[in-house]
C-alpha positions, 0 to 999 in steps of 0.5 A: 500500500502506498504511504499515507501522509497527513498534513495536520494542525492539532486544533484544526477540527477538519484535520481532527476528523481525518485523524479519527477516520484514519484511526477507525480504519486502522490505517498507518500514516505519517503526520506532518504538522502545519502550524497555522499561527507560528511565523504568520502561518506555515500553511501560507508558505509557498511549499504548502500552497503548492500542495493545497492552494487554499492554504488549509489543513488537512491535506492527505497524500496517498501515493501520487494523489493529493487530497484536500477538504476533510469530507472529500478525504474521508469519502476517498478513504471510505472508497479506497479502504472500505472496512470498517465502513463509516457509512451505512450500507442502506441509502437512507442511512447514508443520506442521514449520516451525511446530513449530520456530518454536513450540518457540522462541517458545512454549517457550523464549522465554517462560521467559527473557524480560525480564519473567520474569527481572525477576520471578525477581530482584526478587520471588523473590530470585534472584541473577545466578548463579541466574538465569543457571542458570535461563536456560541450563537452558531454552536447553539443553532447547529446543536439544536438541530443536531440533537434532534437529528440524533434523537429522531434516528435509530437507537444506538450508542452513536449518532446512527446505530451501534457503530461510529460513522462519518457523523460521529467523526464530525461531531466529536471535534465540534464538541471539543471546540464547543467545550474549549470556548465554554459553550453551554452544552446542558441542553444537548443530552444526546450529543453529550452521550454520543461524544462520551461514548466515542471518546471511550474508543482508542481511535478517537483518543489517539486523534485528539488534539492533546495526543498530537506531537504538535499539541502545544502553542 
């Protein structure tokens, strides 16, 4: 098998998702840390931009393939390394799991990521308190919907049944960040239950920011 190399930043939610997916599938990979803050951002250096024109993490190298965008990378892994599956086998189940994953990755996360926070603070003049109000608002709006989606689905230990899926891969990093910025999670019993169950698994704990070699400021 061609070697897998993941360009990652320890606190990036998107890179965190891919680390979880790689671990769940039992895939070995080389980690290349890309610090988003030091030296003006290592992600903006020409060598990295040659790999990922957006200057974002993650980037996954598999042989000659250069892959970007976390959900696209995970779908690639799902197709290239089918087991254990991160998507259900039935079409309605796959659609449901993808909907939950996209709620996090396409609705919540883009409004609250590092670039957006930097723009709000530096360019629009929001102070820390105003930015936290912004951040917590979009977490709450997304989590209200996600809580209902989890509750309306098939019973089980995870977002969709009794095995982790793409939905859980996206949920755990977002909950990590919500806790980091002291969002009130008291109303989201299902989200907290699933997050706690996921974090019992080695694949999730090994992917956590505090377990990464670059896991310090």
